[in-house]
C-alpha positions in Angstrom: 3.8 -64.0 97.1 4.0 -67.8 97.0 3.9 -69.7 93.7 1.9 -72.9 94.2 2.0 -75.8 91.7 -1.5 -77.3 91.6 -2.5 -78.6 88.2 -6.0 -79.6 89.3 -6.8 -76.2 90.9 -5.2 -74.5 87.9 -7.4 -76.3 85.4 -10.6 -75.4 87.4 -9.5 -71.7 87.4 -8.6 -72.0 83.7 -12.0 -73.3 82.7 -13.8 -70.6 84.7 -11.6 -68.0 83.0 -12.2 -69.3 79.5 -16.0 -69.5 80.2 -16.0 -65.9 81.2 -13.8 -64.9 78.2 -16.1 -66.7 75.7 -19.3 -65.4 77.3 -18.0 -61.8 77.2 -16.9 -62.0 73.6 -20.2 -63.5 72.6 -22.3 -60.9 74.4 -20.3 -58.0 72.8 -20.7 -59.5 69.3 -24.4 -60.0 69.9 -24.6 -56.3 71.0 -22.9 -55.4 67.7 -25.6 -57.2 65.8 -24.2 -60.6 65.0 -26.3 -63.7 65.3 -26.5 -67.3 64.2 -23.5 -69.0 62.6 -21.7 -65.6 62.1 -22.0 -65.0 65.9 -20.6 -68.4 66.8 -17.9 -68.3 64.2 -16.7 -64.9 65.2 -16.9 -65.8 68.9 -14.8 -68.9 68.6 -12.3 -67.2 66.3 -11.7 -64.3 68.6 -11.7 -66.4 71.8 -9.2 -68.9 70.2 -6.9 -66.1 69.1 -6.9 -64.5 72.6 -6.5 -67.9 74.3 -3.6 -68.8 72.0 -1.8 -65.6 72.9 -2.3 -66.2 76.6 -1.0 -69.8 76.2 2.1 -68.6 74.4 1.2 -70.7 71.4 1.0 -67.6 69.2 4.3 -65.9 68.3 4.3 -62.4 69.9 6.9 -59.8 69.3 7.0 -56.2 70.2 9.7 -53.9 69.0 12.1 -56.8 68.4 11.4 -58.4 71.9 9.8 -61.8 72.1 7.0 -61.9 74.6 6.2 -65.1 76.4 3.1 -65.0 78.7 2.8 -67.4 81.6 -0.6 -67.7 83.1 -1.1 -68.0 86.9 -4.2 -67.4 89.0 -4.3 -65.6 92.3 -6.0 -68.2 94.6 -5.4 -66.3 97.8 -4.0 -63.0 98.9 -0.5 -64.4 99.0 -0.6 -67.3 96.5 -0.4 -67.6 92.7 -1.3 -71.0 91.3 0.2 -72.4 88.1 0.3 -75.8 86.4 4.1 -76.1 85.8 3.9 -75.4 82.1 2.2 -73.0 79.7 -1.5 -72.7 80.0 -3.8 -74.5 77.6 -6.8 -72.3 77.6 -7.3 -72.6 73.9 -8.2 -76.3 74.4 -11.4 -75.3 76.2 -12.8 -72.7 73.8 -14.8 -74.9 71.5 -16.3 -77.0 74.2 -17.3 -74.0 76.3 -18.9 -72.2 73.3 -20.8 -75.4 72.5 -22.2 -75.5 76.0 -23.2 -71.8 75.8 -25.0 -72.4 72.5 -26.9 -75.4 73.9 -28.4 -73.3 76.8 
């Protein structure tokens, strides 16, 4: 497998990933009966927490071992694309949720 450094492609993939994450969380919370501001607040809170863990901005430790995720995207059968640093998915959560609410 080849590791490809392509920040532009990575960001495109990252935005699509966060959009799907936020939509999925929102739908499940709606199915659980949340609506209005409670729905939006819970969606953004959960999505931001998950994104922060993915981005390695949340301290994660399991059984005394520090865990440091590094996000890549499979962009072909033999290629993983990365941006050269930690992901920044959390930066898109609020913007994406706002666009979903406006629909």
